[in-house]
C-alpha positions in Angstrom: 57.9 52.3 -91.3 58.5 49.6 -88.7 58.1 45.9 -89.4 54.6 45.5 -87.8 53.2 48.4 -89.7 54.7 47.1 -92.9 53.1 43.7 -92.4 49.7 45.2 -91.7 50.1 47.4 -94.8 50.9 44.4 -97.0 48.0 42.4 -95.5 45.6 45.3 -96.1 46.8 45.6 -99.7 46.4 41.9 -100.3 42.8 41.9 -98.8 41.8 44.9 -100.9 43.2 43.1 -104.0 41.2 39.9 -103.2 38.0 41.9 -102.6 38.4 43.9 -105.8 39.2 40.8 -107.8 36.3 38.9 -106.2 33.9 41.7 -107.0 35.1 41.9 -110.6 34.7 38.2 -111.0 31.2 38.3 -109.6 30.3 41.2 -111.9 31.8 39.5 -115.0 30.1 36.2 -114.1 26.8 38.0 -113.9 27.3 39.7 -117.3 28.2 36.3 -118.9 25.1 34.7 -117.3 22.9 37.4 -118.8 24.5 37.0 -122.2 24.1 33.2 -122.1 20.4 33.7 -121.3 20.0 36.2 -124.0 21.4 33.8 -126.6 19.1 31.0 -125.5 16.1 33.3 -125.7 17.0 34.6 -129.1 15.2 33.4 -132.3 18.5 31.8 -133.3 18.8 29.6 -130.2 17.9 26.5 -132.2 21.4 26.7 -133.7 22.7 25.4 -130.3 20.3 22.5 -130.0 21.6 19.0 -129.5 19.6 17.8 -132.5 21.3 20.4 -134.8 24.8 19.5 -133.5 24.2 15.8 -133.9 23.0 16.3 -137.5 26.0 18.4 -138.5 28.6 16.1 -136.8 26.9 13.0 -138.3 27.2 14.6 -141.7 30.9 15.3 -141.2 31.4 11.7 -140.1 29.5 10.2 -143.2 31.8 12.1 -145.6 34.6 9.7 -144.9 38.3 10.2 -143.9 39.3 13.8 -143.9 42.9 13.8 -144.9 43.8 16.9 -146.9 43.1 16.4 -150.6 41.1 13.2 -150.2 37.4 12.9 -151.2 36.2 13.2 -147.6 38.1 16.5 -147.2 36.9 17.9 -150.5 33.3 16.9 -149.8 33.5 18.5 -146.3 34.7 21.7 -147.9 31.8 21.7 -150.5 29.3 21.0 -147.7 30.5 23.9 -145.6 30.5 26.2 -148.6 26.9 25.3 -149.3 25.8 25.7 -145.6 27.4 29.2 -145.3 26.0 30.4 -148.6 22.5 29.3 -147.5 23.0 31.4 -144.3 23.7 34.5 -146.4 27.5 34.6 -145.9 29.9 35.9 -148.5 31.9 32.7 -149.2 35.3 32.3 -150.8 37.6 29.3 -151.2 41.3 29.6 -150.6 43.6 26.9 -152.1 47.2 26.1 -151.5 49.0 23.4 -153.3 50.9 21.0 -151.0 52.7 17.7 -151.4 51.2 14.6 -149.9 50.9 10.8 -150.4 47.6 9.3 -151.3 47.3 5.8 -149.8 45.7 2.9 -151.7 46.8 -0.1 -149.6 49.0 -0.8 -146.6 49.5 -4.0 -144.6 51.9 -6.4 -143.0 51.5 -10.1 -143.7 53.0 -13.0 -141.7 52.2 -16.7 -142.0 49.2 -15.8 -144.2 47.8 -13.4 -141.6 47.3 -9.9 -142.9 47.4 -6.9 -140.5 46.1 -3.6 -141.7 48.5 -0.7 -141.4 48.8 3.0 -142.4 52.0 4.9 -143.4 53.5 7.4 -141.0 54.2 10.4 -143.1 56.5 11.6 -144.7 56.5 8.5 -147.0 59.8 7.8 -148.9 59.9 7.3 -152.6 59.1 5.4 -154.7 55.3 5.3 -154.7 55.1 1.6 -154.1 56.9 -0.4 -151.5 57.0 -4.2 -151.1 59.6 -5.8 -148.9 60.2 -9.2 -147.3 62.3 -9.6 -144.2 62.6 -11.0 -140.7 60.4 -9.2 -138.2 62.5 -7.6 -135.4 65.6 -7.6 -137.6 65.2 -6.4 -141.2 61.7 -5.2 -140.3 62.0 -3.9 -136.7 59.0 -3.1 -134.5 59.2 0.3 -132.7 56.7 1.1 -129.9 56.2 4.6 -128.7 54.5 4.8 -125.2 51.2 6.5 -124.6 51.7 10.1 -123.7 49.3 13.0 -124.1 52.0 15.0 -125.9 52.8 12.3 -128.5 50.9 13.9 -131.4 53.4 15.5 -133.8 56.8 15.0 -135.5 57.4 18.6 -134.6 58.6 17.1 -131.3 62.2 16.4 -132.1 62.6 13.4 -129.9 59.7 11.5 -131.6 61.1 12.3 -135.1 64.7 11.3 -134.0 63.5 8.0 -132.5 61.8 6.9 -135.7 64.5 8.2 -138.0 67.2 6.4 -136.1 65.4 3.0 -136.5 64.5 3.7 -140.2 68.1 4.6 -141.0 69.6 1.5 -139.4 69.5 -0.5 -142.6 65.9 -1.6 -142.1 63.8 -2.6 -145.1 60.7 -1.2 -143.4 59.7 -0.2 -139.9 56.5 -1.3 -138.0 55.5 1.5 -135.6 53.0 1.6 -132.8 52.1 5.0 -131.4 50.3 3.9 -128.2 47.1 5.8 -127.3 43.9 5.4 -125.3 42.0 4.5 -128.5 43.8 1.1 -128.9 43.8 1.5 -132.7 46.2 3.0 -135.3 47.3 6.4 -134.2 49.3 8.8 -136.5 51.6 11.7 -135.8 51.2 15.1 -137.5 53.9 15.6 -140.1 55.2 19.2 -140.7 55.7 20.0 -144.3 59.3 20.0 -145.5 60.8 17.3 -143.2 62.9 14.7 -144.8 61.2 11.4 -145.7 62.3 8.3 -143.7 65.1 6.1 -145.1 62.6 3.2 -145.1 58.8 3.0 -145.2 57.3 3.3 -141.7 53.9 1.5 -141.2 51.6 2.2 -138.3 49.7 -0.6 -136.6 47.4 -0.8 -133.6 48.7 -1.8 -130.2 47.3 -5.3 -130.2 48.5 -5.8 -133.7 52.0 -4.8 -132.7 51.9 -7.5 -130.0 50.6 -10.0 -132.4 53.3 -9.3 -135.0 55.9 -9.7 -132.3 54.6 -13.2 -131.5 54.3 -14.1 -135.2 57.9 -13.0 -135.7 59.0 -15.7 -133.3 57.3 -18.3 -135.5 58.1 -17.2 -139.0 61.3 -16.5 -140.9 59.9 -13.7 -143.0 57.2 -11.1 -143.1 55.8 -9.2 -146.0 55.3 -5.4 -145.9 53.2 -3.8 -148.7 52.5 -0.1 -149.2 50.8 1.1 -152.4 49.9 4.7 -153.2 51.3 7.7 -154.9 53.2 10.9 -154.2 51.4 13.9 -155.6 50.2 17.4 -154.9 46.7 18.4 -153.7 44.8 21.5 -152.9 44.7 22.3 -149.2 41.3 24.0 -149.2 40.1 26.7 -146.7 36.5 27.7 -146.6 36.2 31.3 -145.6 32.8 32.9 -144.9 32.0 36.5 -144.0 28.9 38.4 -142.9 28.3 41.9 -141.7 29.8 45.3 -142.8 33.0 44.8 -144.7 34.5 47.9 -143.1 33.8 46.9 -139.5 36.5 45.3 -137.2 36.4 41.5 -137.7 35.4 38.8 -135.2 37.3 35.8 -136.5 36.2 32.2 -135.7 38.6 29.4 -136.9 38.7 25.7 -136.8 40.6 22.9 -138.7 38.7 21.0 -141.3 41.1 18.1 -142.0 42.4 15.1 -140.0 44.2 11.8 -140.6 41.1 9.6 -140.5 37.4 10.3 -140.0 38.4 12.5 -137.0 34.8 12.8 -135.9 35.4 13.6 -132.2 38.7 15.4 -132.8 37.6 17.6 -135.7 33.8 16.9 -136.2 32.8 18.2 -132.7 34.6 21.4 -133.5 32.9 21.7 -136.9 29.6 21.2 -135.1 30.4 24.1 -132.7 31.7 26.2 -135.6 28.4 25.8 -137.5 26.3 26.5 -134.4 28.1 29.8 -133.9 27.8 30.6 -137.6 24.1 30.0 -137.7 23.6 32.2 -134.6 25.8 34.9 -135.9 23.9 35.0 -139.3 20.8 36.1 -137.4 22.4 38.1 -134.6 25.4 39.9 -136.2 23.8 43.3 -136.3 26.5 45.8 -137.2 29.3 43.3 -136.4 31.5 41.6 -139.0 32.2 37.9 -138.6 34.9 36.0 -140.5 34.7 32.2 -140.3 37.5 30.0 -141.6 37.7 26.2 -141.7 41.2 25.3 -142.7 42.6 22.1 -144.3 46.2 20.9 -144.0 46.1 20.7 -140.2 47.8 17.3 -140.1 50.5 18.5 -142.5 52.1 21.4 -140.7 48.9 23.5 -140.2 49.3 24.4 -143.9 45.8 26.0 -144.3 46.1 28.1 -141.2 49.4 29.6 -142.3 47.9 30.2 -145.8 45.0 32.1 -144.2 47.3 34.2 -142.1 49.5 35.1 -145.0 46.9 36.4 -147.4 43.3 36.1 -146.3 43.1 37.0 -142.6 42.1 40.5 -141.6 45.1 42.3 -140.2 45.5 42.4 -136.4 44.6 46.1 -136.2 41.3 45.4 -138.0 40.4 42.4 -135.9 38.3 42.8 -132.8 38.5 39.2 -131.5 39.8 35.8 -132.6 38.2 32.6 -131.4 39.8 29.2 -132.2 37.9 25.9 -131.9 40.6 23.3 -131.6 40.8 19.6 -131.3 38.4 17.4 -129.2 36.2 20.2 -127.9 33.4 17.6 -127.7 35.2 14.3 -127.3 33.9 11.6 -124.9 36.0 10.3 -122.0 37.4 6.9 -123.1 36.5 4.9 -120.1 33.4 6.8 -119.0 31.5 7.8 -122.2 28.9 9.8 -120.3 31.6 12.3 -119.4 33.5 14.7 -121.7 37.2 13.9 -122.2 39.6 15.3 -119.8 41.8 17.2 -120.0 40.4 19.9 -122.2 42.1 23.3 -122.0 41.0 26.9 -122.3 43.7 29.3 -123.3 43.5 33.1 -123.7 45.6 36.2 -123.7 45.7 38.0 -120.3 43.4 40.9 -121.1 40.3 38.7 -121.3 41.1 36.0 -118.7 38.2 36.9 -116.4 35.7 37.1 -119.2 36.9 33.9 -120.7 36.6 32.1 -117.4 33.1 33.5 -116.9 31.9 32.4 -120.4 33.1 28.8 -119.9 32.7 28.3 -116.2 31.2 25.0 -115.1 32.4 23.2 -118.2 35.2 21.1 -116.7 37.9 22.9 -118.7 41.4 23.5 -117.5 42.3 27.2 -117.3 42.0 29.7 -118.7 45.8 29.6 -119.1 47.5 32.7 -120.4 48.9 32.2 -123.9 51.9 34.3 -122.9 53.1 31.3 -120.9 54.0 29.6 -124.2 51.9 26.5 -123.5 49.7 26.8 -126.6 50.5 24.8 -129.7 49.5 24.6 -133.3 47.1 27.0 -134.9 46.1 28.8 -131.7 49.8 29.6 -131.0 50.3 30.8 -134.6 47.4 33.3 -134.3 48.7 34.6 -131.0 52.2 34.9 -132.3 50.9 36.8 -135.3 49.8 39.6 -133.0 46.0 39.0 -132.7 44.4 40.3 -129.5 42.2 39.2 -127.9 42.7 35.6 -129.0 41.6 32.4 -127.2 40.8 28.8 -127.9 39.6 25.5 -126.5 41.4 22.2 -127.3 42.4 18.8 -125.7 44.1 15.6 -126.6 41.1 13.3 -126.4 41.1 9.5 -126.3 40.6 9.1 -130.1 43.1 11.9 -131.1 44.7 11.0 -134.5 43.2 7.5 -134.3 41.6 5.4 -137.1 38.6 4.5 -134.9 37.6 8.2 -134.2 33.9 8.0 -135.3 30.6 9.4 -134.2 30.2 7.4 -130.9 33.3 9.3 -129.6 31.4 12.6 -129.6 29.9 14.1 -126.4 27.1 16.3 -127.7 26.5 18.0 -124.4 30.2 19.1 -124.1 30.1 20.3 -127.7 27.0 22.4 -127.1 28.5 23.9 -123.9 31.7 25.0 -125.8 29.6 26.5 -128.7 27.5 28.5 -126.2 30.6 29.5 -124.3 32.1 31.0 -127.5 28.9 32.8 -128.3 28.7 34.1 -124.8 32.2 35.5 -125.0 31.4 37.2 -128.3 28.3 38.8 -126.7 30.2 40.1 -123.7 33.2 41.4 -125.6 31.5 42.8 -128.7 27.8 43.6 -128.1 27.0 47.3 -127.8 
């Protein structure tokens, strides 16, 4: 075959591929559009109303901070248990005992001015810490710059940076993890990592600057951290409906977070409950398994517990959908917009259908999970062999921040994600 013929052959093959791909995308988009309309015309459409979402997310917010084992986390678990039971689900509770630190009080005091703080886990023993020392010397101030990826101590460079300062002979360390929220921001702490050599107290960005100025005027600062090391139940709420022998459609979301976590976690809980209410009326002969997992901020403890003993095996699972962080978070500077970036990730076999179900929602992707870009619970489900598996998540401006409350939620974005998941369930599992 001469060079000209070869070029024309390759061009023709490329054009055929483009035409076939384009036709497939049009067809899949049409099917998704019909599924979307069918959901909104069903008797269960009210499950996706803005009013229903706002009510659920506001309830989650009112329950308080949602750290694993705290009152807010336990109340949220009981609330979900009651909601699912009322919808006719078979509900069970899974508990895993994990170590943690329950915080009573944390602050830094200089020249009579008290600045609120929060410990960066893992907290060293003993339970109580009170130290006096010079700011910047015996009590150094460490500032970590604002990056979207600065969310977990599983990132070795973050852990090493803090550990190096804490091990330098410091009595305590003041830490600012910069973020768009401007408030205290914490880092997830995998279970089993060694505690710091000195207590590490998180403060907000402006407070870190204020402490640096005060340190130039005062000889000493006082650091106080009161609480206790203990073990708590990391609680998963698992709810099932439909024939027990049918292949499972699993829907998962984290239940816990460092603080109120209303945009980070609450928007996902709102979407989770919307899909659950719709599925309770529309499941037919399909089997749904919903799991809301605690321990997310502590090494994804609940998700791993669910995988180990409660999850249906991959060969008995038809589809796994994961509702990750900040699916309905507002944009920090433009609150009328949803936060960006938010990502859609999926395994390759359902990329087209995933794209079609979520098109027009200002989501990055879908990105194939095989690229290794996924993190946390979604990556764990993919690595455990579940197919198809996909999820939506994003960093969000209030991610891991102490001021993540109800005003940080974008209800329209939350509704869109919930409907996108329901649409995908319809197009992949409806007969």
